[in-house]
N, C-alpha and C positions, 0 to 999 in steps of 0.2 A: 278548509284552509286555502288561501290563494297562493298560487305559485309566484315566486319572485322573478322567474324567467331570465331574461337577458341580464337583469341587474345582478342576480346571484352569480351568473356565469362570469360576469365581469369581475366580481369580487374574488372568485376562486382563481381566475387566471392572473389577477393582479397580485394575489397573495398565495403562491403555490404551497406554502407550508400548511395551509388549511386543508389541502387535499389529503385524503387518507387512502392508502393502497390496501387492497385486499390480498395480503400475503398469506401463504399457507405452505406447509411442508409437502403436501401432495398436490400442489397447484397443477402439475403436468400429468397427473395420473391417468387422465382420460384423453387429453389432447396430444400427449407425447409420452406414452407409457415406457418407452425405452430411454427416456432422458437420463436418469441416474446411471444406468448400466453403460450407456454410450459415453457419457462424460468421464466416468471413472476409468473406463478402458483406455480412452485417448490420453488422459492424464497420466496413467500408469506407464504407458508406452513411452511417452515423452520424458517423464522423470527418469526412467531407466536409461534412456538414450542420452539425456542431458541433465545430470544431477543438480545443476544450478537453477533449474527451472522453478523449483519450489520457492526459493528466495526471490527470484525475479518476478514471479507472479504475485507473490505477497506484496512486493513493493509496487507493482503496477496497480494492484487493488487499492492500496493506500493513496496513491497519487490520483486515482480516479475519484474515490469517495470523499477525499478532503475538499475537492472542488465541486460544490453544489450537489453532493450526494453520489451514491453508487448508481451511475446512469450510463456508463460506458462511453462517456464523452472523450475520455483519454484515447479511445481506439480509433477515432475518426481521423482520417488523413487530411492534410492541408490541401487546398486547391489554389489555383492562381488568383482567386478572388478573396480567399479567407485563410488565415493561418490558424490552425487548430491547437488545442491544448498540448498535444504530443510534441509540438515544435517549440514550446516554451523552453528557455535555456535549462531550467531545473529538471526537465523531462528528457533531455538529450541522452542521458546515460541509462535510461530504462532499457533493459535487455531485449534483444530481438527474440530470444527463446520464449519469453512470456507472450509477446504478440502472436508469435507463431502457434503457440498452444491454443489460444483462443480461436484463431482462424481454423485450426484443425477440428476443434470441437464443433464450431459453428457449421463447418462444411458437412461433417458427419450427421449432425442433427437436421440440417436442411434437407438431406436426402431421405430422412425418415419422416419428418413432420415439418414441411416447409412453412416459413413465416409464423412459427408458433413460439419458439423459445427465444427470449431476448438475450442480447449480448451481455447486458448487465447481470442477468441471472447466471449466465455462463461464467463470467469472471468471478462472481461471488462463490459459485459452486466449485469451481476449479481450485480457488484459494482454500476453501474448506477442506477439500480432499487432499491437497498437497501438504497442508499443515499436519494433518493426521498421518500421512504417509511418511513424513520425516521424524515422527516421534512425538508430535504435539498433541494437544487435547482435541477431542471431538467438539466441533462447533455446531450448534443447532442453527440450521439455515432454513429460512422460509423464502418462497419464490413468488413471483408475480410482478416483478419490477418491469417497467418499460424503459426503452432507450431514449436518451436525450435527443432533442431536435436541434441542438446547438452545441458547438464546441468552439470556444474562443480563447486564443492564447492570452488575451488580456484579462481573463478571469482567474488566471493561475497565481499571479504574484500576490503574496500576502496570505495565501491559503495553505502553503506548505512550509514546514519548518526547515531552516537551513542550519548547518553545524555551528556557524559562528554567531547565531542569535543568542540573546540573553534568555535566561530562564523565564523571566517575566513575559517576554515576547512569545516564547514557545507555548507557555501555559495559556496565554491569550488566544493563540491560534487554535489549539485543541478545544478550548472553551467555546470558541465560535462554532466549532463543529458539534457542540452539544456534549462534550466529554469532560469529566471531572479530572482532577489532578491524578487520582489513583488510577483511573482508566487510562490516562495518558501514559503513566509509568508502565502499566501492564502491556499496553500496545507497543510501546517502544522496545519491549522485550523481544519483538520480532527480529531484532538485530542479532539474536542468537544464531541465526543462519545468514548466509550471504556474505557479500564483500562490499567494500567502498573503494572508489578510485583514489589514487594518491593525491590528485589535485583537490579532493574534498577535504583533506586534512593536512596538506603540505605546509600551510602557513602555521600550523600548530607545532610541527616537529622540526622545521627549519627556522632558525633564528638568524635572519640576514643582518641584524644589527650587532651581532656578537662576533668578536674575533676568535672565539673558541666555540663555534657552533657545533663542533663534534661532541662537546661535553654538555651541550644545552639540554635541559630536561624540562618539558612543559609542566606547569603546575598540576599536581595530582597524578601525573603519569609515571609509571615505573621506568627508572632510568635505563635499564637494559632493554626494555621493550622499545623505548624511544630510539635507542641506538640502532636496533635491528630494523626498525621501520625506516630510518634514514638510509640504511644500506639498501633496503628493498626498493625504495622510491627515489634513489639517487638520480635516475634518468627520466623522471616523470614528465619533465617538460618536453622531452623528445618522443616519449612513448605515452600517449594519452590513455592507453589501456592498462597501465601499471596499476595494481590494486592490492589490497590486503584484506584478509578475512576480518569481519566484525568481531567474531569470537575466535581468538587464536587457538583455543584448546579443542573445542568440539564444533567446528564450523559447519558441519553438515547435519548436525543433530539438533532438533528443537528441544531445548532443555533450559534449566535456569542458570547455566554456567555464565551467561551474559552478566547477570547481577553479581555473581561472585567475582567475576573479572573486574567489575567497577570498583569493588571494595579494595582491590589490591593494585589499582592503578593500571589496569589493562583495558581501559576504555579507549577505543580507536578514535571516535569523533569527539570533539570538544563538548558538544551538547550532550552526548552520552555520559561523559565523565562528570559533567556538571550536576546531573540528577543524583549522583551519589553524595553530594555535599550540600545541596540546597535543603534547608530545613523543611520545606514543603514536600519534597519528593524522597528524601533519604529514608524515612521510615518504611516506605513501600519497597525501596531497593533492598533494605535489610530484611524485610519480611519475605520477599520472593527469593532472595539468596539463600535463606534458611529453610524455606518450605516450597518445594517445587509444586506440590499439589495446590497450594494457595495461588501460585502464579498461574498454573494451568486453568484453574477455576475462574480467576479474574480475567485472564486473557480471553477465554471462550465467551464469557458474558459480555465483555466490552466489544468483542468482534460482532456478536449478535446484535447488540444495540447500534453499533456504528454502521453496520450494513443496512439497517432499516431507517436511517435518518434521511429525510428529504427525498423519499422515493418518488420517482415519476409514475404517473398513472396514464390512463388512456386519454385524459384531457390535456396532458402536457408532454406526452411521449408516444412512442410506437415500438414495434418490433422490427429492427432492421434486418433486411435480407442478407446484407453484408455488414460486418461489424465496422469496417473502415469507411463506409459510405452511407449517406442518407438514402432513403428509398426513392426520393425524387431527383437523385443525382443524374445529370445529363452529360457529364464529361465536360 
């Protein structure tokens, strides 16, 4: 059989979805045998010191993987010549503790096995460990991803869902990432931990057109909950850090309370509450609210699938020595 040589190489580079990554659960067993132990230890220490790390890292994971796959492009710092993904407006609120965690893990692993473990694998592995640590399901993770060679702010818009988007739009965005409606509903369940800044939902709870804004209740939201949120976020325009827990009852525990909250009008974000009413998504909300095991199983499977979409290989990626810089960085 004749080799297609440069012609085949051109096709593969032009259509990266044709590339297949060789992922495995024991990918680093020989090249970095202390990988798992080191990652878990750093994750544990960080989560104990900063309990919001789990939610922040899970959010960082989603913002990375929704834009061209799990390739650590979100971790690259902008330079004077190019603005990276992390500086897109929707990523400004990503927490520093999540970035710090990845830096700590990378530093520890570089001391043990230099230039072996990719930043993308570190982010996926850290997310897996943190979900389990706060009570969530065990997620089967395979490794072998390479890091992106590009991070462009202009690639972000339209890839990440915003709270004020229609359900049609949100379903379309997740569909473009290869996810079904049921997988989308399961993954949005990650809002069972963490918080959102008041500015992300202020337009929902404050009705500037009403003379009786104190009595205003957004459609589908519990009236008392809306009133308490208005008190909490009263000064959000002066304090950008004002925020509220996504799950008002068990904010630090990964469980199915998020779905139960939606059924009773305690959905913080407009897009969250919407999935409890839309005919395409409501059956899954009701299922996961009634059956935590079903939610955990669906979440774990969706996370495994999501983390392996559009993986970079040696042909279109590499292993960064620093997660915030490309290897050819010259300052």
